[in-house]
N, C-alpha and C positions, 0 to 999 in steps of 0.2 A: 686473609684470603677472601675474596668475594665470591659467594656461592650464587647459583643461578637464582635462588629466590631474592637474595640481596640485590642482585643486579636488576632484577624486575621491579623490584621496591624503588630504586633509586632512578629508574628510567623516566626522565622528564620530558621526552620527546612528545611532540603533540600527536594525537591520533589522527590518522589520515584515512577516513572510511573508504574513499573511492580506491585508494591503492590497496587497501585491505580486501575489498570486493574483487579487484582485477586478479589478485593472486589465487583467487578461487576459480578463475576461469576454466582451467582445464577440467576440474572436478565437475562444475555445473554443466559444461557442454557434454562431457562423457556420460552424464546421468539424465540428459534431458528426454532421450527416448524411453528410458525406464520410467520416468515420471509420467510421460504420456501414456504409457501402456498400463501402469498401475493406477492412474488417476489420483495420484498423491505424490509428494516430494519424498524422495529417499531419505531415510533418517540421517545417514551420512552427510548428506548435502545440508539438511537443516542444522545439524550438529555443528558443522564446520563453519556456518554462518554465525551460529551463536558464539562459538569460541573466538572467532574473529571481531566479535563486538558489533556485528552489523544489525542485529535486532533491537540493540539498546541504543542506536543513534540519537533517538528523540527523548530518551528518558533523562531525568534529572542527574546532574553530576553528582549530588549529594547522595544518591542511592548506588551510584556506580555506572551511571550512564554517560553517553557522549555530549547530551545536551547540545547538538550540532545546529548550526544554523539552517533555515529552510533550504537554501541553496545546495549544501552539502547533503542533505537528506535526499533532494531530488536527484542529484547526480549520482549518488550510492545507488539507489533504486534503479536508476537508468542504466548504470553499468551492469548490474546483474541481468536486467531485462534484455540487453543486448546479447547476452549469452543464452537466455532462455526466458521467454516471457512469462511462462507459468511459475518459474522460480522467482522472478522479479515481484509478481503479483503476491506470492507467499510472504516474501519478505516485506513488502509494503504493508501488508495487513499486521504482520508482527510488529513492525516498527511503529504503527499507529497504536495498537494495543498496549504495547509494553511503554510507549512514551506517555500516554495518558494514565495508564494504571500507575506507573512509578511516581507521577504527580499527584494523583488522587488518594493514594493510600497514605495512612499515617507513617511518617518516616521510619518509626520504630517497627512497623510491620514491613515496609518495603525494603528497608536494608538487609534483613536476613534472607528475604526472598531473592533478591537481585545478587545477593552474594554467590549464587550458583551461576557459574559462567555459562552453563548450558541451558539456562532458563530460556523458554520459549513459551509465549502466551497467545493462544487463539482467543477469538471473541467476536461477538456479534451485538453491536449496540443498537438493537431495535427491540421494542418492547413487546414480544411476544411470549415472555414467560409471566409467571404470577408467582407472588410470594406473600406468605403470612408471617407477621411479626411475632416471635416468641420472646421469652424473657432474655435470652442470650444471643438472638440473632433471627434469621429468617428461615422459613422452610419453603424451598423454592422448587417450582416445576416448570417446564417448558420444553419446546421444541425449536431450536433456533437454525434457519437456513444459512447457508453461506459461510460455514464455519471454517474458512480457508486455514489450512495447516493444522487441523485439529489432530490429525495422527501423530504430529510431531511435538504437540505441546504438552507440558506438565500441568498447565491449567486452561480452563475456559472462562472467559469473562463475558457474562450475559446479562442482558438488561431485562427487567421484569417490571410488572405493574404491581404495586402494594394493593392486596385485598384485605377488607375487614369483613370476614365470613365469606360469602359467595359474591359479594358485590366490590368492585374497585373502591379503594379509599379516594376521598377527594381532597385535594390540595386547597390552600387558602384562596385561590382563584376559581375553585370548582373544578379544575382538571384533574387527570390522573396523577398519582404520586409514583414516581419513577426512581428506582434504584438499580444498582449494578452488582451482581454476585461473582465473586471468584471461586471458581468450583474446580477441585483437583480432578486429575484424569481419572483416578480411581471411583469417581462418583458420577461420570457422565458416560453416555454411551453414543458412538458414532454411527449414524444411519447412513446407510450406502444409497445416496441420492444424486452423486455428481456424475451424472451419464451425459456428458456435453460435447460439444464440438470444440469450441475455443477455451483456451486456458485450462485444457483438460489435466493437466499435471498440478493444478494447485491444490487439490484435495479439498475443494470447498463443499464438503459433505454437510448435512444436518447433524446437529448435536442436541441430544436429548438428556434431560435430568429429571428424576422423578422423586419428588418428596425428599429432596437434599437439605439437610441442615447446614446452613453457612453463618459462622458466628460474625458478629457486628464488626470485628476488626477486618473482615474481608468484604464488607459492603460499602460501596461507594454512592456518590450522589453526583457523578460528573454531569450528567445530562440534565440534572435539576439544578444547575447553577453553582455547584460546589466550587469553593475557591482551590485552585490548583497550587503547585509549588511556585515559589518566587522565580523570577528571571524572565527575560523577554520572550523566550519561546513559549512560556506559559500564559503570557499576555497577548499572543498572537491570536487573532480571531479563530474559534474553534472550527467553524465550518470552512474557513479558508484552509486550515490545516487539513481537514478531512478531504479538501480538494486537490491540494498542490502535489501530494505525493502519487495521486493517480497519474499525473503528467509523466512522471519518470517511468512508468510502465509503458505508456503509449509511445513516448519518444526513444526510449530504448528499443522496442520491437521495430519501430520504423527505421531506426539507424541500422539494426541488423539486416532488415529487408533490402535497404540500399547497398550495405555491404556484400550481400549474397548476389544481387543483380550485377554489381560491378565485377564480381569474381566470374559469374556466369558469362558476362560480356567479353571477357578475355578469352574463353575457351570455347564458345559455342557460336552456332549459327542457327536461325530459325528454320524449322522444318521446310524443306523445300527450296532452300536458298543456300547459295554458296558464299554469301556476303557475311562476314562475322558480325555478330550482334552489335558490337562496339562500334561498327562503321555504319550502322543503320540510322537514318535520321530520327525515325520513331524512338529508338532506344536513347538516343542522345537528348532529345527533348524530354523524355520521361524522366530521365535521372536528373536533369536540370530542375524540372517541375517538382520532383520529389524533394530535392535539396531545399529549394526555396520555400516550399511549403513547410518543411520540418524545422529548418533554421529560423524561420520568421516567427512561427508559432512559439518555438522554444524561447527565443528571446523576449517576445512578449510576456510570456510567463514570468521569466527572471526579472523583468522591469517591474512588473507589478508587485511580485512577492517582495522584492528587495526595497521596494518603497514602503510597504507596510513594515518590513523588518527594521527599517531605519526609524519608523515612528515609535514602535514599541520598545526598541532599544534604548530610545531617549526618555522613555517613561510616559509616552504619549498612548493615545487612543486612535486607532485608524478610523477615518471618517467612512460613512456608508458608502460613498462613492469609491473609495479606495478598495473597500472589501469587495464591492460589486465587480470592479475591474479585475481583481483576482479571479473571481468565479468566471468571468467572462473569458480570461486568458485561459484558464484551465479547460473550460468546456471547448473553447475553440482548438486548443491544442490536441485534445483527444480526437476531434474530428479531422484536424489537419494531418495527424498521423495516419489515420486511415486513408486519407486522400494520397499521401505520399506512397504508402504501401501498394494501393491499388494502381498508381501510375506505373510502378516498376512490375508489379504482377502481370499487368496487361501486356506490356512491352516484351516480356519475356517469353511469351508463347505459351503453347498448350502443355509443354513438359512441366510446368509448375502446378498442374492440376493432381499430379500423381503424388500418392502418400509417400513421404520420405524426402520430398523436395522441400528445403527450408522455407521457400516462399509460401508453399502451401500452408505451413504452419502459422507463419508470420501473419497472413491475411485473416486467418481464423481468429488467432490471439487477439490482434489489435482491434478487432470489431467488438471485442467483449468490453473494453474498458469504459466507453460512453453510455454502456447499458447500467453501470452503477450510477445511483442517483447523484452522487457528488460530482460526477463528471458529465452529467447529461445535458441534453440541449435545453432543459428547462431554465438553466442559469442565463440562457440568452435573453430570455424575456424578463427575468428578474433584473439582470444588468440594465437592459434598455429601460425599463420602468424606473430604475433608481436614477440613471442619467438624466432622463427626461423630467424627473422631479427635482432636479438641482442637486442630487446627492442626498436628499434628506429622507427618503422613504426607507 
């Protein structure tokens, strides 16, 4: 007789992360208002995404991750963000943290950690912490902002500057020495700082650690050029990876906004008019322009990301121009998503300014994404400079 465990072990069907995400739609939608009110993701939503394998879609297969191609990662995050932008953002940050962490830790450390199917890792890879090396590890302190999902996480992965006494240690080139510490939830404090408008439900509060000892086995050097796990995903340019998943949040929110607008247009007329919204020229033009902005920007992202994916899958290295085009496409997509939402938001009339209207939340949420440095407008100048230099800078 085949038991449930046996059946699970012999199941060789491929993991379909978008389908897994879609199955969670009723739960995510039903909890979106609660996340907004509590300024954090409900634990039952985070745990459901963890058990569905969504947080580990970018982690190495060798440690129990999905090691999914970039397009599948974007589409999965997009699917969740279409249900709720804050939940999608929370997932995106978790995907990045667990993907990079699983590739940076020694495999003998990562495997038992990732064996927990409920594992969630929050993190902030900015060097605001400080750490002093001891015989068996580092003593780390710091307060990291934007710790999305920290309430749901068993660990926080924070970057710090190595100190020698009171002064920062200097690397071979004279710059600071950077490390990352994996800190268990029992050793960090969540500081209630996330009082915001957009993506309110993402729980992106500060995380504070004070004189926490972290053994060497849980210290990484990812931002200091550490070699990651084998495989094309881990040869994909690091900064490109930190950009492309932001796109899924933007395009998912924009798609939700268009969906909401179409549903409204079927049922309502603008105040003071008996003409149904769907029959108004302004509404027809708005939805057409929103679709054009969203679909063209999304296609540009997939074109550039898949070009780099083909290169690294063949064992090659993406050129500076190819990398610049990924950044250009991602930055442009975050801006185009705002444009798409604004088109339908304006055409819908004053009703969308009331709390509880889904378009009111969409426009707040979508505007946050390009405020993140990896999806910001600064990449336009970088891309233009690279292209004008013949792709060599």
